[in-house]
PDB file with SEQRES, HELIX, SHEET and CRYST1 records, atoms N, CA, C and O in Angstrom:
SEQRES   1 A   80  MET VAL MET SER VAL CYS VAL ALA ILE LEU GLY LEU GLU          
SEQRES   2 A   80  GLU PHE CYS GLU GLN TYR VAL LYS HIS PHE LEU ALA GLN          
SEQRES   3 A   80  GLY VAL THR GLY LYS GLN LEU LEU CYS LEU SER HIS SER          
SEQRES   4 A   80  ASP LEU GLU LYS CYS SER VAL THR LYS VAL GLY HIS GLN          
SEQRES   5 A   80  GLU THR ILE MET GLU GLY LEU GLU CYS LEU ILE HIS LEU          
SEQRES   6 A   80  VAL SER ASP PHE PHE LEU TYR GLN ASP LYS THR GLU ASN          
SEQRES   7 A   80  VAL PHE                                                      
HELIX    1 AA1 VAL A    2  LEU A   10  1                                   9    
HELIX    2 AA2 GLU A   14  TYR A   19  5                                   6    
HELIX    3 AA3 VAL A   20  GLN A   26  1                                   7    
HELIX    4 AA4 GLY A   30  LEU A   33  1                                   4    
HELIX    5 AA5 HIS A   38  LYS A   43  1                                   6    
HELIX    6 AA6 VAL A   49  GLU A   77  1                                  29    
CRYST1    1.000    1.000    1.000  90.00  90.00  90.00 P 1           1          
ATOM      1  N   MET A   1       1.919  -0.646 -40.369  1.00  0.00           N  
ATOM      2  CA  MET A   1       1.345   0.573 -39.840  1.00  0.00           C  
ATOM      3  C   MET A   1       0.043   0.295 -39.094  1.00  0.00           C  
ATOM      4  O   MET A   1      -0.306   1.023 -38.165  1.00  0.00           O  
ATOM      5  N   VAL A   2      -0.669  -0.741 -39.488  1.00  0.00           N  
ATOM      6  CA  VAL A   2      -1.918  -1.086 -38.809  1.00  0.00           C  
ATOM      7  C   VAL A   2      -1.651  -1.434 -37.354  1.00  0.00           C  
ATOM      8  O   VAL A   2      -2.418  -1.045 -36.473  1.00  0.00           O  
ATOM      9  N   MET A   3      -0.578  -2.159 -37.095  1.00  0.00           N  
ATOM     10  CA  MET A   3      -0.244  -2.505 -35.716  1.00  0.00           C  
ATOM     11  C   MET A   3       0.084  -1.256 -34.912  1.00  0.00           C  
ATOM     12  O   MET A   3      -0.229  -1.196 -33.724  1.00  0.00           O  
ATOM     13  N   SER A   4       0.707  -0.260 -35.529  1.00  0.00           N  
ATOM     14  CA  SER A   4       1.006   0.994 -34.845  1.00  0.00           C  
ATOM     15  C   SER A   4      -0.278   1.671 -34.396  1.00  0.00           C  
ATOM     16  O   SER A   4      -0.345   2.226 -33.299  1.00  0.00           O  
ATOM     17  N   VAL A   5      -1.293   1.624 -35.243  1.00  0.00           N  
ATOM     18  CA  VAL A   5      -2.583   2.202 -34.906  1.00  0.00           C  
ATOM     19  C   VAL A   5      -3.173   1.459 -33.718  1.00  0.00           C  
ATOM     20  O   VAL A   5      -3.676   2.080 -32.782  1.00  0.00           O  
ATOM     21  N   CYS A   6      -3.115   0.145 -33.750  1.00  0.00           N  
ATOM     22  CA  CYS A   6      -3.648  -0.667 -32.638  1.00  0.00           C  
ATOM     23  C   CYS A   6      -2.925  -0.354 -31.340  1.00  0.00           C  
ATOM     24  O   CYS A   6      -3.562  -0.190 -30.300  1.00  0.00           O  
ATOM     25  N   VAL A   7      -1.615  -0.269 -31.389  1.00  0.00           N  
ATOM     26  CA  VAL A   7      -0.824   0.017 -30.195  1.00  0.00           C  
ATOM     27  C   VAL A   7      -1.160   1.404 -29.670  1.00  0.00           C  
ATOM     28  O   VAL A   7      -1.296   1.593 -28.461  1.00  0.00           O  
ATOM     29  N   ALA A   8      -1.293   2.364 -30.555  1.00  0.00           N  
ATOM     30  CA  ALA A   8      -1.626   3.733 -30.133  1.00  0.00           C  
ATOM     31  C   ALA A   8      -2.990   3.782 -29.468  1.00  0.00           C  
ATOM     32  O   ALA A   8      -3.156   4.438 -28.440  1.00  0.00           O  
ATOM     33  N   ILE A   9      -3.955   3.105 -30.034  1.00  0.00           N  
ATOM     34  CA  ILE A   9      -5.303   3.102 -29.472  1.00  0.00           C  
ATOM     35  C   ILE A   9      -5.316   2.375 -28.134  1.00  0.00           C  
ATOM     36  O   ILE A   9      -5.908   2.857 -27.168  1.00  0.00           O  
ATOM     37  N   LEU A  10      -4.674   1.233 -28.077  1.00  0.00           N  
ATOM     38  CA  LEU A  10      -4.653   0.458 -26.838  1.00  0.00           C  
ATOM     39  C   LEU A  10      -3.913   1.189 -25.724  1.00  0.00           C  
ATOM     40  O   LEU A  10      -4.212   0.993 -24.546  1.00  0.00           O  
ATOM     41  N   GLY A  11      -2.964   2.019 -26.085  1.00  0.00           N  
ATOM     42  CA  GLY A  11      -2.177   2.737 -25.095  1.00  0.00           C  
ATOM     43  C   GLY A  11      -2.908   3.896 -24.447  1.00  0.00           C  
ATOM     44  O   GLY A  11      -2.427   4.444 -23.455  1.00  0.00           O  
ATOM     45  N   LEU A  12      -4.049   4.282 -24.975  1.00  0.00           N  
ATOM     46  CA  LEU A  12      -4.760   5.433 -24.436  1.00  0.00           C  
ATOM     47  C   LEU A  12      -5.454   5.120 -23.112  1.00  0.00           C  
ATOM     48  O   LEU A  12      -5.131   5.718 -22.086  1.00  0.00           O  
ATOM     49  N   GLU A  13      -6.377   4.214 -23.130  1.00  0.00           N  
ATOM     50  CA  GLU A  13      -7.145   3.824 -21.948  1.00  0.00           C  
ATOM     51  C   GLU A  13      -7.617   2.394 -22.141  1.00  0.00           C  
ATOM     52  O   GLU A  13      -7.711   1.913 -23.270  1.00  0.00           O  
ATOM     53  N   GLU A  14      -7.911   1.724 -21.054  1.00  0.00           N  
ATOM     54  CA  GLU A  14      -8.345   0.327 -21.123  1.00  0.00           C  
ATOM     55  C   GLU A  14      -9.608   0.155 -21.962  1.00  0.00           C  
ATOM     56  O   GLU A  14      -9.736  -0.830 -22.688  1.00  0.00           O  
ATOM     57  N   PHE A  15     -10.545   1.105 -21.869  1.00  0.00           N  
ATOM     58  CA  PHE A  15     -11.797   0.979 -22.616  1.00  0.00           C  
ATOM     59  C   PHE A  15     -11.602   1.025 -24.132  1.00  0.00           C  
ATOM     60  O   PHE A  15     -12.478   0.597 -24.884  1.00  0.00           O  
ATOM     61  N   CYS A  16     -10.466   1.536 -24.579  1.00  0.00           N  
ATOM     62  CA  CYS A  16     -10.225   1.670 -26.021  1.00  0.00           C  
ATOM     63  C   CYS A  16     -10.076   0.326 -26.721  1.00  0.00           C  
ATOM     64  O   CYS A  16     -10.234   0.238 -27.938  1.00  0.00           O  
ATOM     65  N   GLU A  17      -9.774  -0.714 -25.960  1.00  0.00           N  
ATOM     66  CA  GLU A  17      -9.592  -2.040 -26.547  1.00  0.00           C  
ATOM     67  C   GLU A  17     -10.800  -2.460 -27.386  1.00  0.00           C  
ATOM     68  O   GLU A  17     -10.647  -3.104 -28.424  1.00  0.00           O  
ATOM     69  N   GLN A  18     -11.986  -2.097 -26.938  1.00  0.00           N  
ATOM     70  CA  GLN A  18     -13.199  -2.483 -27.649  1.00  0.00           C  
ATOM     71  C   GLN A  18     -13.311  -1.855 -29.041  1.00  0.00           C  
ATOM     72  O   GLN A  18     -14.087  -2.330 -29.870  1.00  0.00           O  
ATOM     73  N   TYR A  19     -12.549  -0.798 -29.303  1.00  0.00           N  
ATOM     74  CA  TYR A  19     -12.651  -0.095 -30.575  1.00  0.00           C  
ATOM     75  C   TYR A  19     -11.617  -0.521 -31.611  1.00  0.00           C  
ATOM     76  O   TYR A  19     -11.752  -0.187 -32.788  1.00  0.00           O  
ATOM     77  N   VAL A  20     -10.599  -1.246 -31.197  1.00  0.00           N  
ATOM     78  CA  VAL A  20      -9.507  -1.617 -32.107  1.00  0.00           C  
ATOM     79  C   VAL A  20     -10.034  -2.302 -33.362  1.00  0.00           C  
ATOM     80  O   VAL A  20      -9.629  -1.957 -34.473  1.00  0.00           O  
ATOM     81  N   LYS A  21     -10.925  -3.262 -33.197  1.00  0.00           N  
ATOM     82  CA  LYS A  21     -11.449  -3.994 -34.365  1.00  0.00           C  
ATOM     83  C   LYS A  21     -12.166  -3.064 -35.333  1.00  0.00           C  
ATOM     84  O   LYS A  21     -12.155  -3.297 -36.541  1.00  0.00           O  
ATOM     85  N   HIS A  22     -12.787  -2.013 -34.813  1.00  0.00           N  
ATOM     86  CA  HIS A  22     -13.490  -1.065 -35.675  1.00  0.00           C  
ATOM     87  C   HIS A  22     -12.499  -0.196 -36.464  1.00  0.00           C  
ATOM     88  O   HIS A  22     -12.723   0.106 -37.636  1.00  0.00           O  
ATOM     89  N   PHE A  23     -11.410   0.198 -35.810  1.00  0.00           N  
ATOM     90  CA  PHE A  23     -10.369   0.961 -36.510  1.00  0.00           C  
ATOM     91  C   PHE A  23      -9.733   0.096 -37.593  1.00  0.00           C  
ATOM     92  O   PHE A  23      -9.452   0.577 -38.691  1.00  0.00           O  
ATOM     93  N   LEU A  24      -9.507  -1.177 -37.285  1.00  0.00           N  
ATOM     94  CA  LEU A  24      -8.945  -2.103 -38.276  1.00  0.00           C  
ATOM     95  C   LEU A  24      -9.901  -2.297 -39.440  1.00  0.00           C  
ATOM     96  O   LEU A  24      -9.473  -2.312 -40.594  1.00  0.00           O  
ATOM     97  N   ALA A  25     -11.188  -2.446 -39.158  1.00  0.00           N  
ATOM     98  CA  ALA A  25     -12.189  -2.645 -40.213  1.00  0.00           C  
ATOM     99  C   ALA A  25     -12.273  -1.425 -41.124  1.00  0.00           C  
ATOM    100  O   ALA A  25     -12.533  -1.556 -42.320  1.00  0.00           O  
ATOM    101  N   GLN A  26     -12.057  -0.247 -40.564  1.00  0.00           N  
ATOM    102  CA  GLN A  26     -12.079   0.984 -41.360  1.00  0.00           C  
ATOM    103  C   GLN A  26     -10.756   1.213 -42.090  1.00  0.00           C  
ATOM    104  O   GLN A  26     -10.661   2.097 -42.941  1.00  0.00           O  
ATOM    105  N   GLY A  27      -9.740   0.422 -41.759  1.00  0.00           N  
ATOM    106  CA  GLY A  27      -8.435   0.556 -42.416  1.00  0.00           C  
ATOM    107  C   GLY A  27      -7.703   1.836 -42.053  1.00  0.00           C  
ATOM    108  O   GLY A  27      -6.979   2.396 -42.876  1.00  0.00           O  
ATOM    109  N   VAL A  28      -7.890   2.304 -40.819  1.00  0.00           N  
ATOM    110  CA  VAL A  28      -7.269   3.548 -40.380  1.00  0.00           C  
ATOM    111  C   VAL A  28      -5.753   3.374 -40.305  1.00  0.00           C  
ATOM    112  O   VAL A  28      -5.258   2.445 -39.667  1.00  0.00           O  
ATOM    113  N   THR A  29      -5.029   4.266 -40.955  1.00  0.00           N  
ATOM    114  CA  THR A  29      -3.568   4.261 -40.931  1.00  0.00           C  
ATOM    115  C   THR A  29      -3.063   5.187 -39.822  1.00  0.00           C  
ATOM    116  O   THR A  29      -3.837   5.936 -39.226  1.00  0.00           O  
ATOM    117  N   GLY A  30      -1.782   5.125 -39.559  1.00  0.00           N  
ATOM    118  CA  GLY A  30      -1.196   5.997 -38.549  1.00  0.00           C  
ATOM    119  C   GLY A  30      -1.394   7.460 -38.868  1.00  0.00           C  
ATOM    120  O   GLY A  30      -1.728   8.249 -37.984  1.00  0.00           O  
ATOM    121  N   LYS A  31      -1.194   7.831 -40.111  1.00  0.00           N  
ATOM    122  CA  LYS A  31      -1.368   9.221 -40.521  1.00  0.00           C  
ATOM    123  C   LYS A  31      -2.822   9.652 -40.347  1.00  0.00           C  
ATOM    124  O   LYS A  31      -3.096  10.759 -39.885  1.00  0.00           O  
ATOM    125  N   GLN A  32      -3.749   8.773 -40.719  1.00  0.00           N  
ATOM    126  CA  GLN A  32      -5.166   9.084 -40.559  1.00  0.00           C  
ATOM    127  C   GLN A  32      -5.543   9.187 -39.088  1.00  0.00           C  
ATOM    128  O   GLN A  32      -6.367  10.019 -38.709  1.00  0.00           O  
ATOM    129  N   LEU A  33      -4.939   8.343 -38.264  1.00  0.00           N  
ATOM    130  CA  LEU A  33      -5.227   8.346 -36.839  1.00  0.00           C  
ATOM    131  C   LEU A  33      -4.958   9.719 -36.241  1.00  0.00           C  
ATOM    132  O   LEU A  33      -5.729  10.203 -35.413  1.00  0.00           O  
ATOM    133  N   LEU A  34      -3.872  10.340 -36.658  1.00  0.00           N  
ATOM    134  CA  LEU A  34      -3.491  11.640 -36.119  1.00  0.00           C  
ATOM    135  C   LEU A  34      -4.388  12.773 -36.600  1.00  0.00           C  
ATOM    136  O   LEU A  34      -4.323  13.883 -36.071  1.00  0.00           O  
ATOM    137  N   CYS A  35      -5.225  12.502 -37.599  1.00  0.00           N  
ATOM    138  CA  CYS A  35      -6.096  13.534 -38.167  1.00  0.00           C  
ATOM    139  C   CYS A  35      -7.575  13.248 -37.952  1.00  0.00           C  
ATOM    140  O   CYS A  35      -8.420  13.867 -38.598  1.00  0.00           O  
ATOM    141  N   LEU A  36      -7.901  12.325 -37.061  1.00  0.00           N  
ATOM    142  CA  LEU A  36      -9.291  11.938 -36.860  1.00  0.00           C  
ATOM    143  C   LEU A  36     -10.121  13.073 -36.262  1.00  0.00           C  
ATOM    144  O   LEU A  36      -9.641  13.867 -35.454  1.00  0.00           O  
ATOM    145  N   SER A  37     -11.378  13.119 -36.687  1.00  0.00           N  
ATOM    146  CA  SER A  37     -12.349  14.051 -36.127  1.00  0.00           C  
ATOM    147  C   SER A  37     -13.369  13.253 -35.323  1.00  0.00           C  
ATOM    148  O   SER A  37     -13.333  12.022 -35.307  1.00  0.00           O  
ATOM    149  N   HIS A  38     -14.268  13.952 -34.665  1.00  0.00           N  
ATOM    150  CA  HIS A  38     -15.321  13.267 -33.908  1.00  0.00           C  
ATOM    151  C   HIS A  38     -16.198  12.424 -34.837  1.00  0.00           C  
ATOM    152  O   HIS A  38     -16.615  11.326 -34.468  1.00  0.00           O  
ATOM    153  N   SER A  39     -16.478  12.932 -36.035  1.00  0.00           N  
ATOM    154  CA  SER A  39     -17.303  12.152 -36.970  1.00  0.00           C  
ATOM    155  C   SER A  39     -16.561  10.910 -37.458  1.00  0.00           C  
ATOM    156  O   SER A  39     -17.183   9.878 -37.710  1.00  0.00           O  
ATOM    157  N   ASP A  40     -15.236  11.002 -37.592  1.00  0.00           N  
ATOM    158  CA  ASP A  40     -14.439   9.820 -37.960  1.00  0.00           C  
ATOM    159  C   ASP A  40     -14.504   8.774 -36.859  1.00  0.00           C  
ATOM    160  O   ASP A  40     -14.593   7.577 -37.132  1.00  0.00           O  
ATOM    161  N   LEU A  41     -14.458   9.233 -35.613  1.00  0.00           N  
ATOM    162  CA  LEU A  41     -14.554   8.306 -34.491  1.00  0.00           C  
ATOM    163  C   LEU A  41     -15.905   7.604 -34.483  1.00  0.00           C  
ATOM    164  O   LEU A  41     -15.988   6.418 -34.166  1.00  0.00           O  
ATOM    165  N   GLU A  42     -16.957   8.330 -34.828  1.00  0.00           N  
ATOM    166  CA  GLU A  42     -18.282   7.711 -34.897  1.00  0.00           C  
ATOM    167  C   GLU A  42     -18.318   6.624 -35.962  1.00  0.00           C  
ATOM    168  O   GLU A  42     -18.970   5.596 -35.780  1.00  0.00           O  
ATOM    169  N   LYS A  43     -17.623   6.844 -37.069  1.00  0.00           N  
ATOM    170  CA  LYS A  43     -17.547   5.825 -38.129  1.00  0.00           C  
ATOM    171  C   LYS A  43     -16.817   4.578 -37.641  1.00  0.00           C  
ATOM    172  O   LYS A  43     -17.024   3.482 -38.161  1.00  0.00           O  
ATOM    173  N   CYS A  44     -15.966   4.758 -36.642  1.00  0.00           N  
ATOM    174  CA  CYS A  44     -15.239   3.633 -36.046  1.00  0.00           C  
ATOM    175  C   CYS A  44     -15.960   3.109 -34.801  1.00  0.00           C  
ATOM    176  O   CYS A  44     -15.363   2.434 -33.962  1.00  0.00           O  
ATOM    177  N   SER A  45     -17.241   3.427 -34.696  1.00  0.00           N  
ATOM    178  CA  SER A  45     -18.121   2.956 -33.612  1.00  0.00           C  
ATOM    179  C   SER A  45     -17.807   3.531 -32.238  1.00  0.00           C  
ATOM    180  O   SER A  45     -18.228   2.972 -31.226  1.00  0.00           O  
ATOM    181  N   VAL A  46     -17.073   4.644 -32.187  1.00  0.00           N  
ATOM    182  CA  VAL A  46     -16.835   5.328 -30.919  1.00  0.00           C  
ATOM    183  C   VAL A  46     -17.951   6.371 -30.791  1.00  0.00           C  
ATOM    184  O   VAL A  46     -17.809   7.506 -31.246  1.00  0.00           O  
ATOM    185  N   THR A  47     -19.053   5.970 -30.171  1.00  0.00           N  
ATOM    186  CA  THR A  47     -20.224   6.852 -30.099  1.00  0.00           C  
ATOM    187  C   THR A  47     -20.360   7.566 -28.763  1.00  0.00           C  
ATOM    188  O   THR A  47     -21.062   8.573 -28.674  1.00  0.00           O  
ATOM    189  N   LYS A  48     -19.708   7.071 -27.733  1.00  0.00           N  
ATOM    190  CA  LYS A  48     -19.777   7.727 -26.429  1.00  0.00           C  
ATOM    191  C   LYS A  48     -18.894   8.975 -26.448  1.00  0.00           C  
ATOM    192  O   LYS A  48     -17.701   8.907 -26.742  1.00  0.00           O  
ATOM    193  N   VAL A  49     -19.505  10.106 -26.130  1.00  0.00           N  
ATOM    194  CA  VAL A  49     -18.791  11.384 -26.187  1.00  0.00           C  
ATOM    195  C   VAL A  49     -17.569  11.384 -25.275  1.00  0.00           C  
ATOM    196  O   VAL A  49     -16.515  11.894 -25.653  1.00  0.00           O  
ATOM    197  N   GLY A  50     -17.701  10.823 -24.092  1.00  0.00           N  
ATOM    198  CA  GLY A  50     -16.557  10.760 -23.173  1.00  0.00           C  
ATOM    199  C   GLY A  50     -15.403   9.964 -23.744  1.00  0.00           C  
ATOM    200  O   GLY A  50     -14.242  10.332 -23.565  1.00  0.00           O  
ATOM    201  N   HIS A  51     -15.712   8.874 -24.431  1.00  0.00           N  
ATOM    202  CA  HIS A  51     -14.671   8.063 -25.067  1.00  0.00           C  
ATOM    203  C   HIS A  51     -14.036   8.842 -26.219  1.00  0.00           C  
ATOM    204  O   HIS A  51     -12.819   8.804 -26.404  1.00  0.00           O  
ATOM    205  N   GLN A  52     -14.864   9.548 -26.990  1.00  0.00           N  
ATOM    206  CA  GLN A  52     -14.334  10.363 -28.085  1.00  0.00           C  
ATOM    207  C   GLN A  52     -13.367  11.413 -27.544  1.00  0.00           C  
ATOM    208  O   GLN A  52     -12.281  11.607 -28.091  1.00  0.00           O  
ATOM    209  N   GLU A  53     -13.767  12.085 -26.470  1.00  0.00           N  
ATOM    210  CA  GLU A  53     -12.919  13.127 -25.885  1.00  0.00           C  
ATOM    211  C   GLU A  53     -11.597  12.555 -25.385  1.00  0.00           C  
ATOM    212  O   GLU A  53     -10.539  13.148 -25.598  1.00  0.00           O  
ATOM    213  N   THR A  54     -11.657  11.411 -24.726  1.00  0.00           N  
ATOM    214  CA  THR A  54     -10.436  10.784 -24.222  1.00  0.00           C  
ATOM    215  C   THR A  54      -9.513  10.408 -25.368  1.00  0.00           C  
ATOM    216  O   THR A  54      -8.305  10.631 -25.295  1.00  0.00           O  
ATOM    217  N   ILE A  55     -10.075   9.841 -26.420  1.00  0.00           N  
ATOM    218  CA  ILE A  55      -9.266   9.457 -27.581  1.00  0.00           C  
ATOM    219  C   ILE A  55      -8.681  10.695 -28.247  1.00  0.00           C  
ATOM    220  O   ILE A  55      -7.503  10.703 -28.604  1.00  0.00           O  
ATOM    221  N   MET A  56      -9.489  11.747 -28.422  1.00  0.00           N  
ATOM    222  CA  MET A  56      -8.993  12.971 -29.062  1.00  0.00           C  
ATOM    223  C   MET A  56      -7.878  13.606 -28.227  1.00  0.00           C  
ATOM    224  O   MET A  56      -6.885  14.078 -28.780  1.00  0.00           O  
ATOM    225  N   GLU A  57      -8.036  13.619 -26.906  1.00  0.00           N  
ATOM    226  CA  GLU A  57      -6.989  14.164 -26.039  1.00  0.00           C  
ATOM    227  C   GLU A  57      -5.714  13.329 -26.124  1.00  0.00           C  
ATOM    228  O   GLU A  57      -4.612  13.876 -26.157  1.00  0.00           O  
ATOM    229  N   GLY A  58      -5.865  12.014 -26.160  1.00  0.00           N  
ATOM    230  CA  GLY A  58      -4.702  11.139 -26.289  1.00  0.00           C  
ATOM    231  C   GLY A  58      -3.990  11.338 -27.613  1.00  0.00           C  
ATOM    232  O   GLY A  58      -2.760  11.341 -27.675  1.00  0.00           O  
ATOM    233  N   LEU A  59      -4.775  11.505 -28.677  1.00  0.00           N  
ATOM    234  CA  LEU A  59      -4.181  11.729 -29.995  1.00  0.00           C  
ATOM    235  C   LEU A  59      -3.466  13.079 -30.054  1.00  0.00           C  
ATOM    236  O   LEU A  59      -2.425  13.211 -30.698  1.00  0.00           O  
ATOM    237  N   GLU A  60      -4.032  14.074 -29.379  1.00  0.00           N  
ATOM    238  CA  GLU A  60      -3.385  15.380 -29.325  1.00  0.00           C  
ATOM    239  C   GLU A  60      -2.023  15.277 -28.638  1.00  0.00           C  
ATOM    240  O   GLU A  60      -1.047  15.880 -29.085  1.00  0.00           O  
ATOM    241  N   CYS A  61      -1.966  14.515 -27.557  1.00  0.00           N  
ATOM    242  CA  CYS A  61      -0.680  14.287 -26.873  1.00  0.00           C  
ATOM    243  C   CYS A  61       0.303  13.561 -27.786  1.00  0.00           C  
ATOM    244  O   CYS A  61       1.487  13.897 -27.830  1.00  0.00           O  
ATOM    245  N   LEU A  62      -0.195  12.571 -28.508  1.00  0.00           N  
ATOM    246  CA  LEU A  62       0.649  11.819 -29.433  1.00  0.00           C  
ATOM    247  C   LEU A  62       1.184  12.729 -30.537  1.00  0.00           C  
ATOM    248  O   LEU A  62       2.349  12.624 -30.920  1.00  0.00           O  
ATOM    249  N   ILE A  63       0.347  13.610 -31.042  1.00  0.00           N  
ATOM    250  CA  ILE A  63       0.772  14.561 -32.078  1.00  0.00           C  
ATOM    251  C   ILE A  63       1.901  15.439 -31.547  1.00  0.00           C  
ATOM    252  O   ILE A  63       2.888  15.673 -32.246  1.00  0.00           O  
ATOM    253  N   HIS A  64       1.761  15.926 -30.313  1.00  0.00           N  
ATOM    254  CA  HIS A  64       2.809  16.766 -29.719  1.00  0.00           C  
ATOM    255  C   HIS A  64       4.102  15.982 -29.523  1.00  0.00           C  
ATOM    256  O   HIS A  64       5.190  16.508 -29.762  1.00  0.00           O  
ATOM    257  N   LEU A  65       3.989  14.733 -29.092  1.00  0.00           N  
ATOM    258  CA  LEU A  65       5.183  13.899 -28.932  1.00  0.00           C  
ATOM    259  C   LEU A  65       5.906  13.691 -30.255  1.00  0.00           C  
ATOM    260  O   LEU A  65       7.130  13.794 -30.331  1.00  0.00           O  
ATOM    261  N   VAL A  66       5.135  13.400 -31.290  1.00  0.00           N  
ATOM    262  CA  VAL A  66       5.724  13.183 -32.620  1.00  0.00           C  
ATOM    263  C   VAL A  66       6.364  14.471 -33.116  1.00  0.00           C  
ATOM    264  O   VAL A  66       7.475  14.448 -33.645  1.00  0.00           O  
ATOM    265  N   SER A  67       5.675  15.589 -32.951  1.00  0.00           N  
ATOM    266  CA  SER A  67       6.221  16.882 -33.386  1.00  0.00           C  
ATOM    267  C   SER A  67       7.504  17.207 -32.645  1.00  0.00           C  
ATOM    268  O   SER A  67       8.492  17.621 -33.251  1.00  0.00           O  
ATOM    269  N   ASP A  68       7.487  17.016 -31.318  1.00  0.00           N  
ATOM    270  CA  ASP A  68       8.686  17.293 -30.525  1.00  0.00           C  
ATOM    271  C   ASP A  68       9.839  16.392 -30.930  1.00  0.00           C  
ATOM    272  O   ASP A  68      10.985  16.838 -30.980  1.00  0.00           O  
ATOM    273  N   PHE A  69       9.552  15.134 -31.218  1.00  0.00           N  
ATOM    274  CA  PHE A  69      10.583  14.194 -31.637  1.00  0.00           C  
ATOM    275  C   PHE A  69      11.267  14.675 -32.915  1.00  0.00           C  
ATOM    276  O   PHE A  69      12.495  14.696 -32.999  1.00  0.00           O  
ATOM    277  N   PHE A  70      10.463  15.061 -33.911  1.00  0.00           N  
ATOM    278  CA  PHE A  70      11.051  15.492 -35.173  1.00  0.00           C  
ATOM    279  C   PHE A  70      11.748  16.841 -35.035  1.00  0.00           C  
ATOM    280  O   PHE A  70      12.746  17.084 -35.712  1.00  0.00           O  
ATOM    281  N   LEU A  71      11.249  17.716 -34.180  1.00  0.00           N  
ATOM    282  CA  LEU A  71      11.909  18.986 -33.922  1.00  0.00           C  
ATOM    283  C   LEU A  71      13.268  18.744 -33.279  1.00  0.00           C  
ATOM    284  O   LEU A  71      14.259  19.370 -33.656  1.00  0.00           O  
ATOM    285  N   TYR A  72      13.313  17.830 -32.303  1.00  0.00           N  
ATOM    286  CA  TYR A  72      14.569  17.479 -31.640  1.00  0.00           C  
ATOM    287  C   TYR A  72      15.547  16.862 -32.642  1.00  0.00           C  
ATOM    288  O   TYR A  72      16.736  17.178 -32.624  1.00  0.00           O  
ATOM    289  N   GLN A  73      15.045  15.983 -33.515  1.00  0.00           N  
ATOM    290  CA  GLN A  73      15.901  15.347 -34.517  1.00  0.00           C  
ATOM    291  C   GLN A  73      16.518  16.397 -35.435  1.00  0.00           C  
ATOM    292  O   GLN A  73      17.707  16.331 -35.747  1.00  0.00           O  
ATOM    293  N   ASP A  74      15.713  17.365 -35.867  1.00  0.00           N  
ATOM    294  CA  ASP A  74      16.217  18.420 -36.741  1.00  0.00           C  
ATOM    295  C   ASP A  74      17.324  19.217 -36.041  1.00  0.00           C  
ATOM    296  O   ASP A  74      18.332  19.553 -36.662  1.00  0.00           O  
ATOM    297  N   LYS A  75      17.141  19.513 -34.772  1.00  0.00           N  
ATOM    298  CA  LYS A  75      18.140  20.281 -34.038  1.00  0.00           C  
ATOM    299  C   LYS A  75      19.424  19.506 -33.848  1.00  0.00           C  
ATOM    300  O   LYS A  75      20.506  20.081 -33.956  1.00  0.00           O  
ATOM    301  N   THR A  76      19.337  18.210 -33.567  1.00  0.00           N  
ATOM    302  CA  THR A  76      20.538  17.425 -33.326  1.00  0.00           C  
ATOM    303  C   THR A  76      21.281  17.114 -34.613  1.00  0.00           C  
ATOM    304  O   THR A  76      22.493  16.896 -34.586  1.00  0.00           O  
ATOM    305  N   GLU A  77      20.586  17.091 -35.730  1.00  0.00           N  
ATOM    306  CA  GLU A  77      21.260  16.830 -37.002  1.00  0.00           C  
ATOM    307  C   GLU A  77      22.172  17.984 -37.385  1.00  0.00           C  
ATOM    308  O   GLU A  77      23.152  17.787 -38.104  1.00  0.00           O  
ATOM    309  N   ASN A  78      21.862  19.185 -36.914  1.00  0.00           N  
ATOM    310  CA  ASN A  78      22.641  20.365 -37.274  1.00  0.00           C  
ATOM    311  C   ASN A  78      23.781  20.647 -36.302  1.00  0.00           C  
ATOM    312  O   ASN A  78      24.493  21.640 -36.459  1.00  0.00           O  
ATOM    313  N   VAL A  79      23.964  19.791 -35.302  1.00  0.00           N  
ATOM    314  CA  VAL A  79      24.998  20.019 -34.297  1.00  0.00           C  
ATOM    315  C   VAL A  79      26.382  19.827 -34.897  1.00  0.00           C  
ATOM    316  O   VAL A  79      27.289  20.598 -34.586  1.00  0.00           O  
ATOM    317  N   PHE A  80      26.569  18.845 -35.730  1.00  0.00           N  
ATOM    318  CA  PHE A  80      27.901  18.566 -36.272  1.00  0.00           C  
ATOM    319  C   PHE A  80      27.963  18.932 -37.702  1.00  0.00           C  
ATOM    320  O   PHE A  80      29.006  18.771 -38.336  1.00  0.00           O  
TER     321      PHE A  80                                                      
END                                                                             
């Protein structure tokens, strides 16, 4: 799951690469990643507000993708 967090962070923007080691040091899991707040980002050394906003927006998109995926799965399971 740690690698999933790294991949998710790296996939947001090029500048996010500098924060991966901080997320790893904090032991952030995939589930925690989807629930991060601005103060959590500060604990992971993301202190620039613009970077925080970009990460939060990216995570919001990821949350919608995950939600849509599971919604689609539920609908297709009931087809047959």
